[in-house]
All heavy atoms as TSV, in Angstrom:
chain	resi	resn	atom	element	x	y	z
A	1	MET	N	N	0.801	-1.174	0.012
A	1	MET	CA	C	0.045	-0.007	0.011
A	1	MET	C	C	0.866	1.267	0.011
A	1	MET	O	O	0.488	2.231	-0.589
A	1	MET	CB	C	-0.918	0.007	1.234
A	1	MET	CG	C	-2.009	-1.088	1.203
A	1	MET	SD	S	-3.231	-0.847	-0.126
A	1	MET	CE	C	-4.215	0.455	0.519
A	2	ASN	N	N	2.023	1.211	0.724
A	2	ASN	CA	C	2.895	2.392	0.714
A	2	ASN	C	C	3.411	2.681	-0.671
A	2	ASN	O	O	3.536	3.813	-1.084
A	2	ASN	CB	C	4.012	2.183	1.707
A	2	ASN	CG	C	3.534	2.343	3.173
A	2	ASN	OD1	O	2.852	3.276	3.466
A	2	ASN	ND2	N	3.857	1.375	3.959
A	3	TYR	N	N	3.785	1.592	-1.452
A	3	TYR	CA	C	4.263	1.835	-2.776
A	3	TYR	C	C	3.152	2.436	-3.642
A	3	TYR	O	O	3.417	3.325	-4.420
A	3	TYR	CB	C	4.760	0.481	-3.425
A	3	TYR	CG	C	5.082	0.667	-4.849
A	3	TYR	CD1	C	6.227	1.362	-5.254
A	3	TYR	CD2	C	4.197	0.238	-5.851
A	3	TYR	CE1	C	6.519	1.512	-6.585
A	3	TYR	CE2	C	4.510	0.459	-7.189
A	3	TYR	CZ	C	5.638	1.093	-7.530
A	3	TYR	OH	O	5.918	1.334	-8.862
A	4	GLU	N	N	1.917	2.009	-3.493
A	4	GLU	CA	C	0.849	2.567	-4.238
A	4	GLU	C	C	0.672	4.045	-3.892
A	4	GLU	O	O	0.402	4.858	-4.761
A	4	GLU	CB	C	-0.472	1.775	-3.980
A	4	GLU	CG	C	-0.441	0.437	-4.592
A	4	GLU	CD	C	-0.232	0.351	-6.079
A	4	GLU	OE1	O	-0.747	1.217	-6.817
A	4	GLU	OE2	O	0.528	-0.527	-6.522
A	5	ALA	N	N	0.837	4.388	-2.639
A	5	ALA	CA	C	0.757	5.781	-2.212
A	5	ALA	C	C	1.872	6.584	-2.863
A	5	ALA	O	O	1.690	7.742	-3.324
A	5	ALA	CB	C	0.808	5.907	-0.673
A	6	ALA	N	N	3.054	6.027	-2.910
A	6	ALA	CA	C	4.198	6.703	-3.546
A	6	ALA	C	C	3.985	6.847	-5.063
A	6	ALA	O	O	4.228	7.959	-5.615
A	6	ALA	CB	C	5.487	5.917	-3.306
A	7	LYS	N	N	3.444	5.868	-5.686
A	7	LYS	CA	C	3.146	5.898	-7.114
A	7	LYS	C	C	2.085	7.033	-7.408
A	7	LYS	O	O	2.201	7.805	-8.326
A	7	LYS	CB	C	2.670	4.590	-7.564
A	7	LYS	CG	C	2.520	4.474	-9.075
A	7	LYS	CD	C	2.205	3.047	-9.425
A	7	LYS	CE	C	1.818	2.939	-10.891
A	7	LYS	NZ	N	1.402	1.606	-11.247
A	8	GLN	N	N	1.031	7.043	-6.565
A	8	GLN	CA	C	-0.004	8.050	-6.736
A	8	GLN	C	C	0.593	9.459	-6.591
A	8	GLN	O	O	0.297	10.349	-7.349
A	8	GLN	CB	C	-1.050	7.855	-5.677
A	8	GLN	CG	C	-2.169	8.906	-5.628
A	8	GLN	CD	C	-3.207	8.598	-4.605
A	8	GLN	OE1	O	-3.969	7.684	-4.790
A	8	GLN	NE2	N	-3.200	9.334	-3.539
A	9	TYR	N	N	1.427	9.662	-5.529
A	9	TYR	CA	C	2.083	10.970	-5.307
A	9	TYR	C	C	2.946	11.316	-6.550
A	9	TYR	O	O	2.856	12.475	-7.029
A	9	TYR	CB	C	2.954	10.885	-4.067
A	9	TYR	CG	C	3.583	12.212	-3.696
A	9	TYR	CD1	C	2.944	13.109	-2.796
A	9	TYR	CD2	C	4.838	12.574	-4.169
A	9	TYR	CE1	C	3.566	14.335	-2.496
A	9	TYR	CE2	C	5.461	13.749	-3.908
A	9	TYR	CZ	C	4.771	14.638	-2.985
A	9	TYR	OH	O	5.348	15.823	-2.680
A	10	TYR	N	N	3.744	10.379	-7.042
A	10	TYR	CA	C	4.582	10.640	-8.185
A	10	TYR	C	C	3.697	11.032	-9.422
A	10	TYR	O	O	4.111	11.993	-10.103
A	10	TYR	CB	C	5.436	9.446	-8.467
A	10	TYR	CG	C	6.229	9.585	-9.772
A	10	TYR	CD1	C	7.371	10.408	-9.768
A	10	TYR	CD2	C	5.845	8.958	-10.919
A	10	TYR	CE1	C	8.065	10.565	-10.941
A	10	TYR	CE2	C	6.536	9.129	-12.084
A	10	TYR	CZ	C	7.642	9.955	-12.098
A	10	TYR	OH	O	8.388	10.129	-13.249
A	11	GLU	N	N	2.699	10.351	-9.657
A	11	GLU	CA	C	1.878	10.601	-10.852
A	11	GLU	C	C	1.234	11.999	-10.724
A	11	GLU	O	O	1.085	12.683	-11.740
A	11	GLU	CB	C	0.833	9.527	-10.992
A	11	GLU	CG	C	1.382	8.226	-11.490
A	11	GLU	CD	C	0.412	7.058	-11.453
A	11	GLU	OE1	O	-0.737	7.233	-11.031
A	11	GLU	OE2	O	0.829	5.949	-11.863
A	12	ARG	N	N	0.884	12.456	-9.526
A	12	ARG	CA	C	0.287	13.760	-9.292
A	12	ARG	C	C	1.281	14.878	-9.356
A	12	ARG	O	O	1.127	15.915	-9.928
A	12	ARG	CB	C	-0.490	13.742	-7.978
A	12	ARG	CG	C	-1.249	14.996	-7.743
A	12	ARG	CD	C	-1.983	15.066	-6.451
A	12	ARG	NE	N	-1.102	15.058	-5.291
A	12	ARG	CZ	C	-1.001	14.005	-4.445
A	12	ARG	NH1	N	-1.747	12.953	-4.560
A	12	ARG	NH2	N	-0.148	14.059	-3.418
A	13	GLU	N	N	2.429	14.664	-8.642
A	13	GLU	CA	C	3.447	15.704	-8.458
A	13	GLU	C	C	4.621	15.674	-9.415
A	13	GLU	O	O	5.271	16.680	-9.594
A	13	GLU	CB	C	3.989	15.675	-7.039
A	13	GLU	CG	C	2.929	15.745	-5.957
A	13	GLU	CD	C	2.230	17.105	-5.895
A	13	GLU	OE1	O	2.871	18.107	-6.252
A	13	GLU	OE2	O	1.063	17.129	-5.509
A	14	GLY	N	N	4.879	14.484	-10.027
A	14	GLY	CA	C	5.963	14.387	-10.955
A	14	GLY	C	C	7.337	14.166	-10.312
A	14	GLY	O	O	8.348	14.243	-11.005
A	15	HIS	N	N	7.378	13.887	-9.021
A	15	HIS	CA	C	8.612	13.695	-8.290
A	15	HIS	C	C	8.307	12.943	-6.986
A	15	HIS	O	O	7.126	12.794	-6.639
A	15	HIS	CB	C	9.373	14.975	-8.013
A	15	HIS	CG	C	8.512	15.936	-7.121
A	15	HIS	ND1	N	8.464	15.830	-5.833
A	15	HIS	CD2	C	7.786	17.005	-7.490
A	15	HIS	CE1	C	7.670	16.784	-5.282
A	15	HIS	NE2	N	7.252	17.493	-6.290
A	16	LEU	N	N	9.371	12.486	-6.329
A	16	LEU	CA	C	9.201	11.857	-5.001
A	16	LEU	C	C	9.951	12.638	-3.900
A	16	LEU	O	O	10.457	12.065	-2.971
A	16	LEU	CB	C	9.713	10.393	-5.030
A	16	LEU	CG	C	8.731	9.362	-5.649
A	16	LEU	CD1	C	9.302	7.987	-5.561
A	16	LEU	CD2	C	7.352	9.410	-4.956
A	17	GLN	N	N	10.021	13.929	-4.067
A	17	GLN	CA	C	10.623	14.760	-3.023
A	17	GLN	C	C	9.513	15.074	-2.002
A	17	GLN	O	O	9.041	16.213	-1.910
A	17	GLN	CB	C	11.266	15.984	-3.626
A	17	GLN	CG	C	12.370	15.645	-4.576
A	17	GLN	CD	C	12.868	16.851	-5.345
A	17	GLN	OE1	O	12.452	17.958	-5.122
A	17	GLN	NE2	N	13.732	16.637	-6.301
A	18	VAL	N	N	9.221	14.045	-1.202
A	18	VAL	CA	C	8.034	14.123	-0.314
A	18	VAL	C	C	8.510	14.679	1.030
A	18	VAL	O	O	9.456	14.209	1.617
A	18	VAL	CB	C	7.478	12.664	-0.105
A	18	VAL	CG1	C	6.290	12.717	0.767
A	18	VAL	CG2	C	7.186	12.009	-1.454
A	19	PRO	N	N	7.785	15.703	1.537
A	19	PRO	CA	C	8.124	16.238	2.871
A	19	PRO	C	C	7.997	15.108	3.891
A	19	PRO	O	O	7.072	14.259	3.806
A	19	PRO	CB	C	7.086	17.313	3.040
A	19	PRO	CG	C	6.636	17.730	1.721
A	19	PRO	CD	C	6.739	16.455	0.886
A	20	ARG	N	N	8.843	15.096	4.865
A	20	ARG	CA	C	8.918	14.041	5.906
A	20	ARG	C	C	7.571	13.765	6.584
A	20	ARG	O	O	7.196	12.665	6.850
A	20	ARG	CB	C	10.007	14.353	6.915
A	20	ARG	CG	C	10.116	13.325	7.990
A	20	ARG	CD	C	11.019	12.209	7.547
A	20	ARG	NE	N	11.226	11.293	8.617
A	20	ARG	CZ	C	11.535	9.982	8.408
A	20	ARG	NH1	N	11.782	9.583	7.212
A	20	ARG	NH2	N	11.703	9.216	9.464
A	21	LYS	N	N	6.756	14.819	6.828
A	21	LYS	CA	C	5.508	14.664	7.491
A	21	LYS	C	C	4.277	14.521	6.609
A	21	LYS	O	O	3.154	14.489	7.052
A	21	LYS	CB	C	5.246	15.862	8.438
A	21	LYS	CG	C	6.301	15.928	9.568
A	21	LYS	CD	C	6.020	16.952	10.576
A	21	LYS	CE	C	7.031	16.883	11.643
A	21	LYS	NZ	N	6.631	17.567	12.856
A	22	HIS	N	N	4.537	14.308	5.297
A	22	HIS	CA	C	3.410	14.264	4.368
A	22	HIS	C	C	2.597	12.990	4.566
A	22	HIS	O	O	3.153	11.885	4.759
A	22	HIS	CB	C	3.921	14.280	2.938
A	22	HIS	CG	C	2.817	14.131	1.906
A	22	HIS	ND1	N	1.973	15.141	1.619
A	22	HIS	CD2	C	2.429	13.086	1.155
A	22	HIS	CE1	C	1.076	14.718	0.714
A	22	HIS	NE2	N	1.325	13.449	0.415
A	23	VAL	N	N	1.317	13.081	4.536
A	23	VAL	CA	C	0.394	11.958	4.645
A	23	VAL	C	C	-0.360	11.868	3.319
A	23	VAL	O	O	-0.982	12.864	2.865
A	23	VAL	CB	C	-0.633	12.121	5.843
A	23	VAL	CG1	C	-1.631	10.986	5.809
A	23	VAL	CG2	C	0.159	12.132	7.115
A	24	GLU	N	N	-0.327	10.744	2.655
A	24	GLU	CA	C	-0.990	10.520	1.381
A	24	GLU	C	C	-2.267	9.665	1.587
A	24	GLU	O	O	-2.213	8.688	2.304
A	24	GLU	CB	C	-0.052	9.819	0.400
A	24	GLU	CG	C	-0.600	9.675	-0.988
A	24	GLU	CD	C	-0.585	10.979	-1.810
A	24	GLU	OE1	O	-0.004	11.945	-1.344
A	24	GLU	OE2	O	-1.188	10.960	-2.877
A	25	ARG	N	N	-3.361	10.100	1.060
A	25	ARG	CA	C	-4.580	9.331	1.179
A	25	ARG	C	C	-4.833	8.496	-0.094
A	25	ARG	O	O	-4.756	9.086	-1.199
A	25	ARG	CB	C	-5.785	10.278	1.378
A	25	ARG	CG	C	-5.722	10.964	2.755
A	25	ARG	CD	C	-6.846	11.967	2.891
A	25	ARG	NE	N	-6.812	12.561	4.198
A	25	ARG	CZ	C	-6.074	13.607	4.557
A	25	ARG	NH1	N	-5.232	14.138	3.682
A	25	ARG	NH2	N	-6.087	14.108	5.751
A	26	ILE	N	N	-5.081	7.249	0.017
A	26	ILE	CA	C	-5.338	6.447	-1.124
A	26	ILE	C	C	-6.619	5.565	-0.825
A	26	ILE	O	O	-6.923	5.271	0.367
A	26	ILE	CB	C	-4.180	5.513	-1.503
A	26	ILE	CG1	C	-3.829	4.494	-0.426
A	26	ILE	CG2	C	-2.974	6.359	-1.877
A	26	ILE	CD1	C	-2.883	3.429	-0.882
A	27	VAL	N	N	-7.268	5.129	-1.894
A	27	VAL	CA	C	-8.411	4.247	-1.753
A	27	VAL	C	C	-7.911	2.830	-2.059
A	27	VAL	O	O	-7.351	2.567	-3.081
A	27	VAL	CB	C	-9.506	4.636	-2.701
A	27	VAL	CG1	C	-10.668	3.676	-2.639
A	27	VAL	CG2	C	-9.981	6.088	-2.435
A	28	GLY	N	N	-8.110	1.919	-1.081
A	28	GLY	CA	C	-7.698	0.554	-1.213
A	28	GLY	C	C	-8.656	-0.272	-2.064
A	28	GLY	O	O	-9.652	0.232	-2.548
A	29	GLN	N	N	-8.291	-1.549	-2.251
A	29	GLN	CA	C	-9.108	-2.411	-3.091
A	29	GLN	C	C	-10.506	-2.591	-2.438
A	29	GLN	O	O	-11.452	-2.901	-3.149
A	29	GLN	CB	C	-8.448	-3.750	-3.249
A	29	GLN	CG	C	-7.206	-3.687	-4.113
A	29	GLN	CD	C	-6.552	-5.039	-4.278
A	29	GLN	OE1	O	-6.952	-6.014	-3.736
A	29	GLN	NE2	N	-5.456	-5.038	-5.036
A	30	ASP	N	N	-10.598	-2.414	-1.149
A	30	ASP	CA	C	-11.865	-2.561	-0.477
A	30	ASP	C	C	-12.723	-1.244	-0.501
A	30	ASP	O	O	-13.719	-1.127	0.163
A	30	ASP	CB	C	-11.706	-3.012	0.980
A	30	ASP	CG	C	-10.833	-2.033	1.804
A	30	ASP	OD1	O	-10.402	-0.984	1.234
A	30	ASP	OD2	O	-10.563	-2.314	2.947
A	31	GLN	N	N	-12.189	-0.262	-1.293
A	31	GLN	CA	C	-12.822	1.044	-1.435
A	31	GLN	C	C	-12.834	1.944	-0.210
A	31	GLN	O	O	-13.493	2.929	-0.150
A	31	GLN	CB	C	-14.298	0.889	-1.956
A	31	GLN	CG	C	-14.428	0.125	-3.264
A	31	GLN	CD	C	-13.531	0.763	-4.385
A	31	GLN	OE1	O	-13.611	1.930	-4.635
A	31	GLN	NE2	N	-12.830	-0.089	-5.097
A	32	GLU	N	N	-11.999	1.531	0.758
A	32	GLU	CA	C	-11.840	2.320	1.999
A	32	GLU	C	C	-10.645	3.311	1.774
A	32	GLU	O	O	-9.622	2.921	1.266
A	32	GLU	CB	C	-11.543	1.454	3.165
A	32	GLU	CG	C	-12.689	0.599	3.639
A	32	GLU	CD	C	-13.775	1.421	4.263
A	32	GLU	OE1	O	-13.495	2.396	4.982
A	32	GLU	OE2	O	-14.962	1.131	4.020
A	33	GLU	N	N	-10.859	4.567	2.177
A	33	GLU	CA	C	-9.785	5.520	2.084
A	33	GLU	C	C	-8.867	5.348	3.296
A	33	GLU	O	O	-9.333	5.246	4.420
A	33	GLU	CB	C	-10.335	6.980	2.051
A	33	GLU	CG	C	-9.248	7.993	1.870
A	33	GLU	CD	C	-9.747	9.364	1.739
A	33	GLU	OE1	O	-9.980	10.025	2.726
A	33	GLU	OE2	O	-9.910	9.859	0.571
A	34	ARG	N	N	-7.538	5.323	3.006
A	34	ARG	CA	C	-6.587	5.142	4.082
A	34	ARG	C	C	-5.508	6.190	4.002
A	34	ARG	O	O	-5.214	6.740	2.892
A	34	ARG	CB	C	-5.925	3.774	3.997
A	34	ARG	CG	C	-6.846	2.639	4.266
A	34	ARG	CD	C	-6.098	1.327	4.399
A	34	ARG	NE	N	-6.934	0.257	4.898
A	34	ARG	CZ	C	-7.859	-0.390	4.215
A	34	ARG	NH1	N	-8.111	-0.095	2.917
A	34	ARG	NH2	N	-8.597	-1.337	4.775
A	35	GLU	N	N	-4.942	6.586	5.101
A	35	GLU	CA	C	-3.878	7.559	5.202
A	35	GLU	C	C	-2.555	6.823	5.377
A	35	GLU	O	O	-2.509	5.908	6.230
A	35	GLU	CB	C	-4.100	8.520	6.329
A	35	GLU	CG	C	-5.316	9.441	6.117
A	35	GLU	CD	C	-5.426	10.473	7.221
A	35	GLU	OE1	O	-4.802	10.362	8.256
A	35	GLU	OE2	O	-6.234	11.392	6.953
A	36	HIS	N	N	-1.570	7.219	4.641
A	36	HIS	CA	C	-0.217	6.583	4.710
A	36	HIS	C	C	0.763	7.707	4.990
A	36	HIS	O	O	0.788	8.750	4.291
A	36	HIS	CB	C	0.101	5.843	3.427
A	36	HIS	CG	C	-0.721	4.643	3.191
A	36	HIS	ND1	N	-0.389	3.419	3.713
A	36	HIS	CD2	C	-1.880	4.493	2.556
A	36	HIS	CE1	C	-1.354	2.580	3.387
A	36	HIS	NE2	N	-2.268	3.224	2.708
A	37	LYS	N	N	1.641	7.465	5.956
A	37	LYS	CA	C	2.695	8.413	6.289
A	37	LYS	C	C	3.820	8.258	5.234
A	37	LYS	O	O	4.885	7.675	5.471
A	37	LYS	CB	C	3.184	8.183	7.710
A	37	LYS	CG	C	2.153	8.460	8.698
A	37	LYS	CD	C	2.651	8.177	10.116
A	37	LYS	CE	C	1.522	8.439	11.125
A	37	LYS	NZ	N	1.964	8.101	12.505
A	38	LEU	N	N	3.523	8.816	4.052
A	38	LEU	CA	C	4.359	8.583	2.906
A	38	LEU	C	C	5.740	9.221	3.093
A	38	LEU	O	O	6.758	8.604	2.690
A	38	LEU	CB	C	3.713	9.177	1.658
A	38	LEU	CG	C	4.449	8.912	0.329
A	38	LEU	CD1	C	4.699	7.461	0.090
A	38	LEU	CD2	C	3.705	9.595	-0.817
A	39	GLY	N	N	5.822	10.412	3.623
A	39	GLY	CA	C	7.126	11.067	3.808
A	39	GLY	C	C	8.080	10.226	4.675
A	39	GLY	O	O	9.243	10.042	4.317
A	40	ALA	N	N	7.586	9.686	5.747
A	40	ALA	CA	C	8.387	8.821	6.648
A	40	ALA	C	C	8.765	7.538	5.928
A	40	ALA	O	O	9.884	7.078	6.028
A	40	ALA	CB	C	7.634	8.510	7.936
A	41	TRP	N	N	7.856	6.957	5.152
A	41	TRP	CA	C	8.115	5.691	4.494
A	41	TRP	C	C	9.226	5.918	3.432
A	41	TRP	O	O	10.125	5.106	3.318
A	41	TRP	CB	C	6.864	5.136	3.796
A	41	TRP	CG	C	7.054	3.819	3.210
A	41	TRP	CD1	C	7.073	2.617	3.828
A	41	TRP	CD2	C	7.202	3.543	1.816
A	41	TRP	NE1	N	7.326	1.623	2.883
A	41	TRP	CE2	C	7.351	2.199	1.649
A	41	TRP	CE3	C	7.231	4.354	0.703
A	41	TRP	CZ2	C	7.553	1.569	0.431
A	41	TRP	CZ3	C	7.390	3.784	-0.582
A	41	TRP	CH2	C	7.549	2.393	-0.645
A	42	ILE	N	N	9.109	7.009	2.642
A	42	ILE	CA	C	10.139	7.266	1.613
A	42	ILE	C	C	11.469	7.413	2.310
A	42	ILE	O	O	12.484	6.878	1.829
A	42	ILE	CB	C	9.783	8.568	0.815
A	42	ILE	CG1	C	8.522	8.318	-0.050
A	42	ILE	CG2	C	10.950	9.071	0.057
A	42	ILE	CD1	C	8.768	7.413	-1.264
A	43	GLY	N	N	11.556	8.196	3.397
A	43	GLY	CA	C	12.839	8.332	4.123
A	43	GLY	C	C	13.353	7.017	4.567
A	43	GLY	O	O	14.589	6.770	4.481
A	44	ASN	N	N	12.522	6.154	5.063
A	44	ASN	CA	C	12.934	4.741	5.550
A	44	ASN	C	C	13.470	3.945	4.385
A	44	ASN	O	O	14.440	3.231	4.560
A	44	ASN	CB	C	11.811	4.091	6.238
A	44	ASN	CG	C	11.450	4.687	7.578
A	44	ASN	OD1	O	12.297	5.406	8.195
A	44	ASN	ND2	N	10.267	4.441	8.074
A	45	GLN	N	N	12.807	4.044	3.239
A	45	GLN	CA	C	13.275	3.249	2.097
A	45	GLN	C	C	14.661	3.727	1.663
A	45	GLN	O	O	15.532	2.931	1.355
A	45	GLN	CB	C	12.315	3.431	0.862
A	45	GLN	CG	C	10.870	2.842	1.138
A	45	GLN	CD	C	10.918	1.385	1.596
A	45	GLN	OE1	O	11.234	0.478	0.832
A	45	GLN	NE2	N	10.565	1.165	2.821
A	46	ARG	N	N	14.889	5.022	1.693
A	46	ARG	CA	C	16.204	5.578	1.319
A	46	ARG	C	C	17.277	5.080	2.307
A	46	ARG	O	O	18.319	4.697	1.871
A	46	ARG	CB	C	16.172	7.105	1.314
A	46	ARG	CG	C	15.557	7.683	0.099
A	46	ARG	CD	C	15.688	9.161	-0.007
A	46	ARG	NE	N	14.946	9.654	-1.133
A	46	ARG	CZ	C	13.871	10.468	-1.023
A	46	ARG	NH1	N	13.535	10.960	0.136
A	46	ARG	NH2	N	13.256	10.817	-2.131
A	47	SER	N	N	16.948	5.142	3.572
A	47	SER	CA	C	17.975	4.724	4.553
A	47	SER	C	C	18.238	3.215	4.595
A	47	SER	O	O	19.285	2.782	4.990
A	47	SER	CB	C	17.559	5.173	5.952
A	47	SER	OG	O	16.386	4.536	6.434
A	48	ARG	N	N	17.277	2.451	4.056
A	48	ARG	CA	C	17.422	0.999	4.013
A	48	ARG	C	C	17.761	0.490	2.620
A	48	ARG	O	O	17.582	-0.698	2.363
A	48	ARG	CB	C	16.126	0.361	4.488
A	48	ARG	CG	C	15.816	0.691	5.936
A	48	ARG	CD	C	14.538	0.076	6.374
A	48	ARG	NE	N	14.241	0.490	7.745
A	48	ARG	CZ	C	13.043	0.753	8.218
A	48	ARG	NH1	N	11.970	0.628	7.444
A	48	ARG	NH2	N	12.869	1.089	9.483
A	49	ALA	N	N	18.167	1.314	1.754
A	49	ALA	CA	C	18.400	0.950	0.356
A	49	ALA	C	C	19.326	-0.259	0.222
A	49	ALA	O	O	19.059	-1.120	-0.676
A	49	ALA	CB	C	19.028	2.125	-0.426
A	50	ALA	N	N	20.290	-0.394	1.068
A	50	ALA	CA	C	21.234	-1.523	0.969
A	50	ALA	C	C	20.587	-2.839	1.262
A	50	ALA	O	O	21.071	-3.909	0.805
A	50	ALA	CB	C	22.444	-1.280	1.884
A	51	THR	N	N	19.442	-2.834	1.969
A	51	THR	CA	C	18.808	-4.116	2.282
A	51	THR	C	C	17.504	-4.381	1.577
A	51	THR	O	O	16.904	-5.384	1.752
A	51	THR	CB	C	18.459	-4.109	3.833
A	51	THR	OG1	O	17.574	-3.013	4.139
A	51	THR	CG2	C	19.724	-3.923	4.671
A	52	LEU	N	N	17.127	-3.491	0.670
A	52	LEU	CA	C	15.901	-3.672	-0.129
A	52	LEU	C	C	16.126	-4.744	-1.189
A	52	LEU	O	O	17.213	-4.909	-1.711
A	52	LEU	CB	C	15.458	-2.380	-0.820
A	52	LEU	CG	C	15.058	-1.221	0.101
A	52	LEU	CD1	C	14.723	-0.013	-0.708
A	52	LEU	CD2	C	13.882	-1.633	1.006
A	53	THR	N	N	15.049	-5.430	-1.551
A	53	THR	CA	C	15.156	-6.445	-2.618
A	53	THR	C	C	15.355	-5.729	-3.944
A	53	THR	O	O	15.007	-4.575	-4.092
A	53	THR	CB	C	13.859	-7.263	-2.680
A	53	THR	OG1	O	12.779	-6.406	-3.083
A	53	THR	CG2	C	13.473	-7.957	-1.387
A	54	PRO	N	N	15.946	-6.464	-4.859
A	54	PRO	CA	C	16.117	-5.859	-6.234
A	54	PRO	C	C	14.816	-5.434	-6.830
A	54	PRO	O	O	14.728	-4.384	-7.544
A	54	PRO	CB	C	16.805	-6.948	-7.009
A	54	PRO	CG	C	17.466	-7.817	-5.969
A	54	PRO	CD	C	16.610	-7.745	-4.768
A	55	GLU	N	N	13.755	-6.191	-6.558
A	55	GLU	CA	C	12.435	-5.849	-7.099
A	55	GLU	C	C	11.950	-4.511	-6.532
A	55	GLU	O	O	11.384	-3.686	-7.266
A	55	GLU	CB	C	11.444	-6.927	-6.788
A	55	GLU	CG	C	11.694	-8.294	-7.497
A	55	GLU	CD	C	12.755	-9.145	-6.766
A	55	GLU	OE1	O	13.082	-8.858	-5.629
A	55	GLU	OE2	O	13.264	-10.084	-7.431
A	56	ARG	N	N	12.107	-4.332	-5.248
A	56	ARG	CA	C	11.653	-3.064	-4.632
A	56	ARG	C	C	12.488	-1.905	-5.155
A	56	ARG	O	O	11.927	-0.836	-5.452
A	56	ARG	CB	C	11.820	-3.164	-3.079
A	56	ARG	CG	C	11.520	-1.852	-2.335
A	56	ARG	CD	C	10.100	-1.362	-2.547
A	56	ARG	NE	N	9.195	-2.422	-2.157
A	56	ARG	CZ	C	7.935	-2.244	-1.744
A	56	ARG	NH1	N	7.431	-1.070	-1.708
A	56	ARG	NH2	N	7.190	-3.262	-1.461
A	57	MET	N	N	13.816	-2.069	-5.266
A	57	MET	CA	C	14.671	-1.035	-5.864
A	57	MET	C	C	14.178	-0.661	-7.265
A	57	MET	O	O	14.109	0.515	-7.569
A	57	MET	CB	C	16.118	-1.524	-5.860
A	57	MET	CG	C	16.742	-1.733	-4.529
A	57	MET	SD	S	17.194	-0.229	-3.668
A	57	MET	CE	C	18.543	0.353	-4.682
A	58	GLU	N	N	13.892	-1.650	-8.044
A	58	GLU	CA	C	13.407	-1.450	-9.406
A	58	GLU	C	C	12.071	-0.712	-9.441
A	58	GLU	O	O	11.906	0.233	-10.219
A	58	GLU	CB	C	13.293	-2.759	-10.157
A	58	GLU	CG	C	13.049	-2.645	-11.596
A	58	GLU	CD	C	13.003	-3.972	-12.331
A	58	GLU	OE1	O	14.001	-4.703	-12.164
A	58	GLU	OE2	O	12.033	-4.212	-13.068
A	59	GLN	N	N	11.143	-1.093	-8.586
A	59	GLN	CA	C	9.903	-0.422	-8.488
A	59	GLN	C	C	10.017	1.085	-8.179
A	59	GLN	O	O	9.478	1.950	-8.790
A	59	GLN	CB	C	8.975	-1.048	-7.442
A	59	GLN	CG	C	8.340	-2.309	-7.815
A	59	GLN	CD	C	7.432	-2.775	-6.668
A	59	GLN	OE1	O	7.785	-2.663	-5.453
A	59	GLN	NE2	N	6.272	-3.370	-6.986
A	60	LEU	N	N	10.830	1.306	-7.167
A	60	LEU	CA	C	11.020	2.718	-6.745
A	60	LEU	C	C	11.765	3.543	-7.726
A	60	LEU	O	O	11.528	4.682	-7.972
A	60	LEU	CB	C	11.659	2.774	-5.312
A	60	LEU	CG	C	10.778	2.244	-4.222
A	60	LEU	CD1	C	11.564	2.089	-2.936
A	60	LEU	CD2	C	9.587	3.150	-4.004
A	61	SER	N	N	12.828	2.892	-8.321
A	61	SER	CA	C	13.557	3.580	-9.368
A	61	SER	C	C	12.713	4.009	-10.529
A	61	SER	O	O	12.889	5.016	-11.183
A	61	SER	CB	C	14.761	2.769	-9.809
A	61	SER	OG	O	15.710	2.656	-8.710
A	62	ALA	N	N	11.715	3.120	-10.872
A	62	ALA	CA	C	10.780	3.393	-12.007
A	62	ALA	C	C	9.968	4.600	-11.792
A	62	ALA	O	O	9.539	5.231	-12.784
A	62	ALA	CB	C	9.933	2.157	-12.275
A	63	ILE	N	N	9.739	5.003	-10.542
A	63	ILE	CA	C	9.018	6.283	-10.309
A	63	ILE	C	C	9.992	7.383	-9.781
A	63	ILE	O	O	9.589	8.266	-9.075
A	63	ILE	CB	C	7.803	6.046	-9.364
A	63	ILE	CG1	C	8.229	5.430	-8.000
A	63	ILE	CG2	C	6.719	5.241	-10.010
A	63	ILE	CD1	C	7.095	5.309	-7.026
A	64	GLU	N	N	11.229	7.257	-10.288
A	64	GLU	CA	C	12.313	8.228	-10.032
A	64	GLU	C	C	12.583	8.473	-8.585
A	64	GLU	O	O	12.728	9.644	-8.164
A	64	GLU	CB	C	11.909	9.504	-10.794
A	64	GLU	CG	C	11.818	9.322	-12.253
A	64	GLU	CD	C	11.553	10.623	-13.029
A	64	GLU	OE1	O	11.711	11.682	-12.521
A	64	GLU	OE2	O	11.099	10.493	-14.190
A	65	MET	N	N	12.756	7.444	-7.844
A	65	MET	CA	C	13.149	7.570	-6.407
A	65	MET	C	C	14.552	8.177	-6.399
A	65	MET	O	O	15.409	7.773	-7.138
A	65	MET	CB	C	13.207	6.198	-5.760
A	65	MET	CG	C	13.784	6.189	-4.380
A	65	MET	SD	S	12.735	7.044	-3.231
A	65	MET	CE	C	12.829	5.950	-1.824
A	66	ARG	N	N	14.763	9.149	-5.564
A	66	ARG	CA	C	16.046	9.803	-5.388
A	66	ARG	C	C	16.674	9.058	-4.164
A	66	ARG	O	O	16.225	9.146	-3.067
A	66	ARG	CB	C	15.773	11.269	-5.028
A	66	ARG	CG	C	16.975	12.135	-4.954
A	66	ARG	CD	C	16.542	13.590	-4.807
A	66	ARG	NE	N	15.502	13.834	-3.811
A	66	ARG	CZ	C	15.687	14.118	-2.512
A	66	ARG	NH1	N	16.866	14.250	-2.026
A	66	ARG	NH2	N	14.643	14.294	-1.703
A	67	TRP	N	N	17.809	8.350	-4.429
A	67	TRP	CA	C	18.418	7.519	-3.425
A	67	TRP	C	C	19.435	8.281	-2.530
A	67	TRP	O	O	19.803	7.737	-1.508
A	67	TRP	CB	C	19.084	6.301	-4.056
A	67	TRP	CG	C	18.062	5.389	-4.709
A	67	TRP	CD1	C	17.836	5.320	-6.049
A	67	TRP	CD2	C	17.123	4.584	-4.049
A	67	TRP	NE1	N	16.811	4.382	-6.219
A	67	TRP	CE2	C	16.366	3.930	-5.061
A	67	TRP	CE3	C	16.819	4.283	-2.712
A	67	TRP	CZ2	C	15.330	3.016	-4.756
A	67	TRP	CZ3	C	15.848	3.397	-2.422
A	67	TRP	CH2	C	15.117	2.783	-3.482
A	68	THR	N	N	19.847	9.471	-2.895
A	68	THR	CA	C	20.803	10.217	-2.022
A	68	THR	C	C	20.241	11.528	-1.712
A	68	THR	O	O	19.390	12.020	-2.365
A	68	THR	CB	C	22.132	10.359	-2.727
A	68	THR	OG1	O	21.994	10.961	-3.996
A	68	THR	CG2	C	22.833	8.987	-2.869
């Protein structure tokens, strides 16, 4: 769900320079709106880049994740 929130943000804003306290609202498959602490999640992904799976790195790179 966090990746979907990141993708939604990227499609809307054209970048992933998300403020640390940003909360993204997305509608899940069950049609419920949920809030995701996207700024914190993006920061965590950057700090854990060395331990992410190649698939996750590829997904995030596809939406122009800034790793440094």
